[in-house]
C-alpha positions in Angstrom: 98.1 95.0 95.6 95.8 93.6 98.3 94.3 96.2 100.4 92.8 95.0 103.7 90.1 96.9 105.6 87.7 96.5 108.6 84.4 97.7 107.2 82.7 98.7 104.0 83.6 102.4 103.1 87.0 102.2 105.0 88.7 101.4 101.7 87.7 104.6 99.9 88.5 106.9 102.8 91.9 105.3 103.7 93.2 104.0 100.4 90.9 105.0 97.6 93.6 107.1 95.9 96.3 104.4 95.9 93.8 101.8 94.7 92.8 103.9 91.7 96.4 104.9 91.0 97.6 101.3 91.1 94.8 100.3 88.8 95.6 103.0 86.3 99.3 102.0 86.4 98.4 98.5 85.4 98.6 96.7 88.7 95.9 94.2 89.8 94.0 95.5 92.9 92.2 93.2 95.3 90.0 94.5 98.1 89.6 92.4 101.3 87.1 93.4 104.0 87.0 91.7 107.4 83.4 92.4 108.2 80.2 93.4 106.4 79.6 96.5 108.6 76.6 95.1 110.3 76.6 97.7 113.1 76.7 100.8 110.9 74.0 103.5 111.4 71.3 104.1 108.8 68.4 106.4 108.6 64.9 105.1 109.0 63.4 104.1 105.7 66.7 104.0 103.8 66.7 100.2 103.5 64.1 98.2 101.5 61.5 95.9 103.1 63.3 92.9 104.7 66.7 94.3 103.5 69.5 93.9 106.1 72.1 96.6 106.4 74.9 94.2 105.7 73.3 93.3 102.4 73.2 96.9 101.3 76.8 97.5 102.5 78.1 94.5 100.5 76.4 95.9 97.4 77.9 99.3 98.1 81.3 97.8 98.5 81.2 96.2 95.1 80.1 99.4 93.5 82.9 101.4 95.2 85.4 98.8 94.3 84.5 99.0 90.6 85.0 102.8 90.8 88.4 102.4 92.4 89.6 99.7 90.0 89.5 96.6 92.2 89.4 93.4 90.2 88.3 91.2 93.1 86.4 91.7 96.4 86.5 89.3 99.3 84.9 89.4 102.8 86.6 87.3 105.5 83.3 86.5 107.2 83.6 88.2 110.6 81.0 90.5 112.1 81.3 94.1 113.0 82.6 94.6 116.6 81.3 98.2 117.2 83.2 101.0 118.8 85.8 100.3 121.5 84.2 99.6 124.8 80.8 98.6 123.5 79.2 95.3 124.7 79.2 94.1 121.0 83.0 93.9 121.1 82.9 90.5 122.8 80.1 88.8 121.0 80.9 85.5 119.3 81.9 85.9 115.7 83.1 89.5 115.9 86.4 90.4 114.3 87.7 91.7 117.6 87.3 88.2 119.2 88.7 86.4 116.2 91.8 84.2 116.7 94.6 86.2 115.0 96.3 83.1 113.6 93.1 81.7 112.1 92.0 85.1 110.7 95.5 85.6 109.3 95.4 82.3 107.5 92.2 83.3 105.8 93.9 86.5 104.5 97.1 84.6 103.7 95.1 82.3 101.4 94.2 85.3 99.3 97.7 86.8 99.4 99.1 83.5 98.2 96.5 83.1 95.5 97.2 86.5 94.2 101.0 86.3 94.7 100.6 89.8 96.2 103.6 92.1 96.0 102.0 94.8 98.3 99.6 94.6 101.2 98.0 97.6 103.0 96.7 97.3 106.5 96.3 99.9 109.3 98.7 101.3 112.0 99.0 99.6 115.4 96.2 101.7 116.9 93.9 101.4 113.9 94.0 105.1 113.0 91.7 106.1 115.8 91.4 103.2 118.2 88.5 101.2 116.6 88.9 97.5 117.7 88.3 96.1 114.2 90.9 98.5 112.8 93.5 97.4 115.4 92.7 93.8 114.5 93.3 94.6 110.8 96.8 95.6 111.8 97.4 92.4 113.9 95.9 90.0 111.4 97.4 91.7 108.3 100.9 91.7 109.6 100.7 88.1 110.6 99.1 87.1 107.2 102.0 88.8 105.4 104.4 86.7 107.3 102.5 83.5 106.5 102.3 84.3 102.8 105.7 85.9 102.4 104.3 89.2 101.1 107.3 91.4 100.6 105.9 94.9 101.1 103.5 95.8 103.8 102.2 99.4 104.3 100.3 100.6 107.3 97.7 103.2 106.2 97.3 106.1 108.7 96.6 109.8 108.9 99.3 112.4 109.1 98.5 113.9 112.5 100.7 117.0 112.1 99.3 117.8 108.7 95.7 117.6 110.0 96.6 120.1 112.7 98.2 122.4 110.2 95.2 122.2 107.8 92.9 122.8 110.8 94.6 126.0 111.6 94.6 127.1 107.9 90.9 126.6 107.5 89.6 127.4 111.0 88.5 130.9 112.2 91.3 132.9 113.9 89.8 132.6 117.3 88.9 128.8 117.0 90.5 126.3 119.4 92.7 123.6 117.9 90.9 120.3 117.3 91.1 117.7 120.1 92.2 114.7 118.0 92.7 112.4 121.0 95.8 110.3 121.6 94.9 107.5 119.2 94.2 109.6 116.1 96.7 109.3 113.3 100.5 109.2 113.4 103.1 111.9 113.9 104.7 113.0 110.6 108.2 112.0 111.8 107.1 108.3 112.0 105.7 108.1 108.5 107.6 106.6 105.6 105.4 107.1 102.5 103.3 110.0 101.2 101.4 109.3 98.0 100.0 112.2 96.0 96.6 111.0 94.8 95.2 114.4 93.7 94.7 113.0 90.1 92.3 110.4 91.6 90.3 112.3 94.2 87.3 112.4 91.9 87.2 108.6 91.9 87.8 108.6 95.6 84.8 110.9 96.2 82.6 108.9 93.8 83.5 105.8 95.8 82.5 107.5 99.0 79.2 108.4 97.4 78.6 104.8 96.5 78.5 104.0 100.2 75.3 106.0 100.5 74.0 104.1 103.6 76.9 105.5 105.6 78.1 108.6 103.8 75.1 110.8 103.0 75.1 113.8 100.7 75.0 116.0 103.8 78.2 114.4 105.3 81.5 116.1 105.9 83.0 114.1 103.0 80.5 115.2 100.4 79.8 118.7 101.4 83.4 120.0 101.3 84.1 122.2 98.3 86.1 120.4 95.7 89.3 122.4 96.3 89.1 121.8 100.0 88.4 118.1 99.5 91.5 117.8 97.3 93.7 119.4 100.0 92.2 117.2 102.7 92.2 113.9 100.9 94.8 114.4 98.1 97.6 112.7 99.9 97.5 109.2 101.5 100.0 108.4 104.2 101.6 105.1 105.2 104.3 103.4 107.4 106.1 100.7 105.5 107.0 97.8 107.7 110.8 97.6 108.1 111.6 101.0 106.7 113.2 103.7 108.8 111.0 106.6 109.8 110.9 109.7 107.7 109.0 110.2 104.5 111.2 108.9 101.7 108.7 107.2 99.4 106.0 108.5 97.1 104.5 105.3 95.7 103.7 101.8 97.1 105.4 100.2 94.1 108.7 102.2 94.0 
């Protein structure tokens, strides 16, 4: 399995469970990241003298990949584009400005080298509208075509499930969350729901490895264990070419 992501730490949030599950089932897992997350935010004094953020994030990615069972980590060499609408989107060398065909060939080289059976990317709006996530979708689908990768899964969030869980855990008089139009995918459009509850401990450890971006005070690490398991114990996908409706429970079925 090759799992393709935009920035360091995306992999553990979106696909950490399926990565660890695939590893424990004996599959080879390869992590590919488009950028080194140069535009992430970090607290003053966190980095060492003369240490660039991208250097720390590359190190964190390798640490997280080890936890999740990845045998190989590759970066495609593009730079972080920043959030949609920021001036950084259009700077030379960003992933958002990359030629899709050229970037897809970089990923296809890895897919061919690995003879990948499965590729994970993101949905067509990148989960929540981030330009680099949208580009992962475009580049990933084209790379799979170039390499002949047979099974492509678009990682996403179950929009309806998030709304249900928000109601379950919110105070009775709380307003429903405003997720925005680009957040997640309606449940009816999903094809695959993977139960990763046996692996959420690894998933959380991998998040903790990305300490420059996911602090101990973050939402991800302060949730009680049982709530974290509910929130992150299922990973959702849309398999390219499959009819809508959740009918699969594993990426290798």
